[in-house]
C-alpha positions as CSV (number, residue, x, y, z in Angstrom):
1,M,0.0,0.0,0.0
2,S,1.1,3.5,-0.5
3,E,2.3,5.3,2.6
4,A,1.1,8.6,1.3
5,R,-2.5,7.2,1.4
6,A,-2.1,6.3,5.1
7,A,-0.7,9.7,5.8
8,G,-3.9,11.6,5.0
9,M,-5.2,13.7,2.1
10,M,-3.5,13.7,-1.2
11,R,-2.5,17.1,-2.7
12,K,-5.1,16.6,-5.4
13,E,-7.9,16.1,-2.8
14,I,-6.9,19.3,-1.0
15,H,-6.7,21.4,-4.1
16,R,-10.1,20.0,-5.4
17,L,-11.6,20.9,-2.0
18,V,-10.2,24.5,-2.2
19,N,-10.8,25.2,-5.9
20,L,-13.9,23.1,-6.7
21,Y,-15.9,23.2,-3.5
22,I,-14.9,26.2,-1.3
23,G,-13.9,28.4,-4.3
24,V,-11.1,30.9,-4.8
25,S,-11.4,34.6,-5.8
26,D,-8.3,36.7,-6.4
27,G,-6.2,34.2,-4.6
28,Y,-8.4,34.2,-1.5
29,L,-10.4,31.3,-0.1
30,G,-14.1,31.5,-0.6
31,D,-15.7,34.3,1.4
32,F,-13.0,34.1,4.2
33,S,-11.5,37.2,5.5
34,Y,-8.4,36.9,7.7
35,R,-10.8,37.2,10.8
36,T,-13.4,34.7,9.6
37,H,-10.7,32.3,8.6
38,H,-9.3,32.5,12.1
39,D,-12.8,32.0,13.6
40,F,-13.5,29.0,11.3
41,Y,-11.4,26.5,13.2
42,P,-12.9,26.9,16.7
43,V,-16.4,27.5,15.4
44,Y,-16.7,24.7,12.8
45,C,-13.9,22.3,13.7
46,D,-13.5,22.7,17.5
47,L,-9.7,23.1,16.9
48,D,-7.4,25.6,18.4
49,I,-5.6,26.9,15.3
50,N,-4.1,30.2,14.6
51,P,-3.9,30.7,10.8
52,N,-1.9,33.8,11.5
53,D,1.0,31.5,12.3
54,Y,1.2,30.8,8.6
55,A,2.2,33.3,5.8
56,G,0.2,34.1,2.7
57,T,-3.4,34.5,1.7
58,T,-6.3,32.7,3.4
59,R,-6.1,30.2,0.6
60,E,-2.3,29.6,1.0
61,R,-2.7,29.4,4.8
62,F,-5.6,26.9,4.6
63,I,-3.7,24.6,2.2
64,E,-0.6,24.8,4.3
65,F,-2.4,24.0,7.5
66,L,-4.6,21.3,6.0
67,S,-1.6,19.6,4.4
68,S,0.3,19.5,7.6
69,R,-2.3,18.1,9.9
70,P,-2.8,14.4,10.9
71,P,-5.6,12.5,9.2
72,H,-8.1,12.8,12.0
73,E,-7.7,16.6,12.1
74,Q,-7.9,16.7,8.3
75,A,-11.3,14.9,8.6
76,T,-12.5,17.4,11.2
77,I,-11.5,20.3,8.9
78,V,-13.2,18.7,5.9
79,R,-16.4,18.2,7.9
80,G,-16.2,21.9,9.1
81,V,-15.9,23.0,5.4
82,L,-19.0,20.8,4.5
83,E,-20.9,22.4,7.4
84,K,-19.9,26.0,6.6
85,Y,-20.6,25.5,2.9
86,P,-23.5,23.1,2.4
87,P,-24.2,21.6,-1.0
88,G,-26.1,23.9,-3.3
89,S,-25.1,27.1,-1.5
90,T,-23.5,28.0,-4.8
91,P,-23.6,26.2,-8.1
92,L,-19.9,25.2,-7.4
93,R,-20.9,23.2,-4.4
94,S,-22.6,20.2,-5.8
95,K,-24.1,17.3,-3.8
96,E,-21.7,14.9,-5.6
97,I,-18.6,16.8,-4.5
98,H,-20.1,17.2,-1.0
99,D,-20.6,13.4,-0.8
100,E,-17.1,12.7,-2.2
101,Y,-15.6,14.8,0.6
102,R,-17.8,13.3,3.3
103,A,-16.4,9.9,2.2
104,I,-12.9,11.3,2.3
105,A,-13.5,12.5,5.9
106,D,-14.8,9.0,6.8
107,R,-11.7,7.5,5.3
108,L,-9.4,9.8,7.2
109,E,-11.2,9.0,10.5
110,R,-11.0,5.3,9.9
111,G,-7.3,5.5,9.3
112,A,-5.2,3.2,7.2
113,M,-7.0,-0.1,7.6
114,V,-4.9,-1.8,5.0
115,A,-1.6,-0.1,5.7
116,G,1.6,-2.0,5.2
117,D,3.6,-3.6,2.5
118,A,2.6,-6.4,0.2
119,P,4.2,-9.7,0.9
120,A,7.8,-9.9,-0.6
121,A,7.1,-13.1,-2.4
122,T,3.6,-13.6,-3.8
123,A,1.8,-13.9,-7.1
124,D,1.0,-10.9,-9.4
125,V,-2.7,-11.5,-8.9
126,V,-2.3,-11.0,-5.2
127,Q,-0.5,-7.6,-5.7
128,R,-3.3,-6.5,-8.1
129,A,-5.9,-7.5,-5.5
130,I,-4.1,-5.6,-2.8
131,D,-4.0,-2.5,-4.9
132,D,-7.7,-2.9,-5.7
133,V,-8.5,-2.9,-2.0
134,Q,-7.1,0.6,-1.6
135,V,-9.0,1.8,-4.7
136,Q,-12.2,0.5,-3.3
137,L,-11.6,2.0,0.1
138,D,-10.8,5.4,-1.5
139,K,-14.1,5.2,-3.3
140,G,-15.9,4.6,-0.1
141,E,-16.8,1.0,-1.1
142,P,-15.6,-1.1,1.8
143,T,-17.8,-4.1,1.0
144,N,-16.1,-4.5,-2.4
145,A,-12.7,-4.1,-0.7
146,V,-13.5,-7.2,1.5
147,D,-13.9,-9.3,-1.6
148,R,-10.5,-8.2,-2.8
149,V,-8.9,-8.9,0.6
150,H,-10.3,-12.4,0.4
151,T,-8.9,-12.8,-3.1
152,S,-5.5,-11.6,-2.0
153,L,-5.4,-13.9,1.0
154,H,-6.5,-16.8,-1.1
155,G,-4.0,-16.1,-3.8
156,H,-1.2,-15.7,-1.4
157,L,-1.9,-18.9,0.5
158,Q,-2.0,-20.7,-2.9
159,H,1.4,-19.1,-3.8
160,L,2.9,-20.2,-0.4
161,C,1.6,-23.8,-0.9
162,E,3.1,-24.0,-4.4
163,A,6.4,-22.6,-3.2
164,A,6.5,-25.1,-0.3
165,G,5.4,-28.0,-2.5
166,I,2.2,-28.5,-0.5
167,D,-0.7,-30.1,-2.5
168,Y,-4.1,-28.3,-2.2
169,D,-7.4,-28.4,-4.0
170,R,-7.0,-25.9,-6.8
171,K,-10.7,-25.6,-7.3
172,T,-11.4,-23.8,-4.0
């Protein structure tokens, strides 16, 4: 699995949240002033954050801060953004993007359920199944991920049996 995935939001997710959901005007973040940006964190996120500790515009400060926080705080900030800016409050804020970011916040709160490296010696099908697990989790489809975990475990056990010369029923 990718360690960047376990670490929190990808840069693309942060920039999509800023540009495609909150919105940017003349380099500034949404309707934030420096004061309302400062107030956003305690009011919407229950976090003690001083954006004045960062340089730049409200947009630059928000990106810098969000990028540097642990996943559970990123989830809190994303949920704060979704509360402050409900879907439909502007044409930019669609229900689809809102739901996408709610799923991202859920993922960040769950943490890396599939973190770690793939087995050093295994079949290619196992590595593909492991990669598929992360894709399914990222899409907010944990039920589909369970099937891929089963496939990867099954494939790896078959690989280990073959490597050790252990006979097994290949139909199961």
